[in-house]
N, C-alpha and C positions, 0 to 999 in steps of 0.2 A: 513280281515286274511292275514298273511305273503304271501307273494309274492313267496315266495318254493310252496306255498301249493296253489297257485291260478291255477283256473280248473280242479284240479286234479282228482276228480269225474263226469264220466257222471251218467249222469240220466239213467239207462240198467233198468225200472219196467215193461216195455215193453217185452222185449228180455228175462230174465234172467229165463226162463222154468216155468214160472209159472203153476199152474191147470186148471185158470181157459181159458175159450177163449178167445182171443181177438178178439172183437167186438168195436162197435164204442160207446157202455157205457164207457169201459176199458178205447180205446185212449181218452175218452176227458177226463175221472177220472185222469189221469193218466199227462195229458196236465197241470189238474187246480191243479194238488199236486206242478208238475214243478214251476208253476208262485209263490206257496208258496214258495220252494225254494227259486227263483229268488228273491225272496223281504224280505226276509229274512237278517240278520244280518247278514250271513256264505257265501251268493250269489256268492262271487269271489271265494269258494272252488269250483260249484258247476261246471260242461261244461254242453252241448248239452241234450235233450231229444232222447232218440236213441229208434228209430223207425223200424221195419223189414217191409223190402221192402211188404212184402206178407199181411201185415197190408191195402194196397192200398185196399181191395177187400169189409174191413168194414170201410171204413172209411167216418165217422159221417159229418155233412154238416159243411160250415169253421165253425173252435172254435167260439163263444163268448169269448168278455175280449178283443181282442187280433187283430192283421193283420198279419198272417201269421207269426207265433208261430216259430222260429228257432228251428231243429233238426239235427241231423245226419241221416244217413240212413245207415242199416246195411244191403245188400243184399246177402238176405238171397236166396235168388231164381239165384245168380249168374250177371253176369257181364249184360246180355243180357234182364233176369229177370227185372234190376232194371231202364234199358235206356225204356225198352217198359208202365212202367208207370212214366216215370220219370216228366215229365208235368201233370199227376192228382194231384203228391207228390208235386211239386211245386205251384200248387193252393192251396192249403192248409198250405202249409208252408216253411220257407226257409230253403233251405238246404247249412248246414254248408263245413259237409265233406259226402264224405260215408266211408265206409268197404266193402271192399269184398277180400273173401278167393279164394284164387290164383292155388289153386290144393289142394289137397288132401292127406293126409299125404304119402308120396311113389310116387306120380306123380314129373314129371317136373315141379318147380312152374313157366317155363322160359316164353311160350304161353300167362297165363295168366296173368302175369308181362305186358310183351308187349304190349299184349289188353287194360290192364288195364290204362295204361302209355297213347296211344294212344287215351282213350276213352277220359281221362282226360286235351288230347293237343288241344281236340273238343271240349273244354266245359261242358263233361259232368256234373260236379261238381266243385267248387270252390277248393275241395282239397278231397284227398285220399288216403285211408292207406288199404294197400298191405297186406293181413292175408299170411304167411309164415309161412306153415308146419316146424315143429324145426324136417324135419329131412332132407335125401337126395336133394342134390342142394341147400341146406338155403346161402351157401357162396357165390354162385356164384349170388342168386335172391340178395343178399348183396348186391353186390360190380353192377349190375342193376338199383336198384332205388339209391343207391346212383350216379350212374354216372347221371341220371335222372335229377336227381333234383339239380345235378350241370350246367345239360342245360338250368334248368329252370320249369322241371315241380312239379306242388304241391304233391308229394308221400309224404307221408313213409312208415312205415311198423307195422305193428300190431303180435305181437304172444299170438297165446291160451297156456297158464299157468294151464289148467285147464279142466277138463269136466265129461266124464261119466266112462272112462277107464284112468285105472293109468297109462296107455303109455302117457296121456296127458298131465299128470303133472312131466313137467320136474325138474331134479335135480338140486338141488346149483348149483356144476357143470359146467350142462346141462345152467342155465340159465345165471350163471355169465359168460361164452364163450359168448353168447350172445348178454349181455348187454354189453363186451369187445369189441367187432366185431362191435358192434351199433358205438361205442367209436370210433374205428378205422376211420369210416368212416364218422363220422361226420353225425350221420344218428338218424333224430327222430322216437322214436316207442312209440306204445301202447300196452296195454296187457288187456285178455280179458278171463272170465274165471275163475281166479284163486285169484287173491287175494278178500279177503272178508274182512278180522277183519287186523287190525294195526302190529300183527305178527304171523309168522309163526307160525301156530299148524293145529290138526290133528282135522276132521269131526267128529264127536262123532256116527256121520251115515250110513258116505260111510268108514270109516277110512281113508279117503284120504289129505294128506296132504299138504296144501294149503299154498303158498305160500301169507309172510306179504305186507302189501304199506307200511309201515316203514322201514321191508330190504330190500325191495326192493327199495324206495328211497335214502336209506344209500349207497345200494352196488353201488348206479347211480351213486350216490355224488363221492365213493371210486374211481370204473374208471374214469371218469371225469378228476381225480385229476391225474391219471396216475396208480394207483392198479391193481396188476394182478388179474388173472383169482382163485387162490387161496383165496387174500384179498377178493376178491367181494364176492365167495362161502360161505368164511366164513361167514359174514353180515349178508349173505342170510339166514343163517341154525342157525344162532343165534334165541335163545328164552327166550334169555333177556332182557327187554324193555331197563334196563341203558346205557348199552351200543350202542341201536341206537337212543336215545333222546336227549342225548348231542350232536350229530353231526348235526341234527336237528333240533334243538334251533340255535345254535353256526351263521347256515347259513340262519337264517331264513327271512331277507331281501333281498336274493340273488334269483334272477330270478330261476324256476327250469332246469338245461341241459338235455337234452335229451327225460325223458321222458314225456309224454304229459299226462299222466293219465292211468287211467283203468274206466270202468261200473261197477255199483252195481247197486242191486233192488231195496235198503235200502240206500235211500242218507245220511240217518241219521245216521247209522252206525257206519263208518267212519269218522263221525263229535264227536261222543259221544267217540271214542278213543283217537279224537285227547285230544279232549277236557279232557279228564282221566288220559293225560299225557301231559299234563301243554303247550299242545305244540300250542292250542289255547283258550282266554281265555274266551269263555261262554260269548261271546257275551255281557258280564255286566262290561263297564266303570267305 
C-alpha cells in the first residue's frame, strides 16, 4: 500500500446508519471483520474501527482473539457522555482517539472546543478530533485548534461533508475554502458522512452529490502546494478520473499531508475503486 494512502479509510461499519440495531452480536461481528481487514494485504489502508459511545450499553464480553482491540470512539452522546463510559470502553478496547461534535450548526463552537481541549489535556484520550460545523464561527474555531496544537494539545479538526439534508453537503468552493484554511494553519483534519466513492457522484436514491475521496486527496495535495481556493475547488468538482489519477500516482510514495482520512461502512468499496483506477495493485505481486 503506497504511503500516500496509508490509514486513509476508517472502518465505520458500526456508525454509518445501518438499519440493524446495534447489539453485542453486531459489535462482535464488526470487530471480527475488522481483524480480517487488518490481516489482509491491504491492511495499511485501514484505520481504526469506529465505535459509537452509546454502544457501551450493549458491549459484549471482552472480544475473543485479541487483547483490547484498537478503536476510535465517536462520542455520539457528547463529551460528557463519553467521559461517563470511558472506563468501561477502555476495559474492552484500546482507544486510539475520540471524535466529538463541539457544536450544532449555527452554535458557537468555542465553548465545546475549549472543553474538549481541556479534557484531552487531562488524559481523556490519546488524541481527539473536534467536529466543527461548516457555518458561523468556523475560522475562529480553527484558530483555537491550531493554537492548542502549537501548545502541545493532541487535537485535530473534523468536518461533516454529508448527511440527511442538502445543507450538510458543502459545495466544492466551500470545502476548498476549508481545506485551504487548514493548510494555512498546518491543521490535520478528518472528513465524515461524505466520501463513499473515489469520484464525485450523485447518490441515485437521494440525489445528493457526494465528494469523492480521490477528489479530496488531489485537492489537498494542490492546497499544500500553494493552490488557491479556485484551483482546489476545481479538483473537488472534477468527475473525470484521468485528471485525478495521475497526481495521486506520481506522489504515491510520499506521506499524505493534512487529510487524515474518512470513515466508510464498507472498507472494500474504496479499496475496489483504488484497484480499478490502478493506484494499488490488488495484492498480486
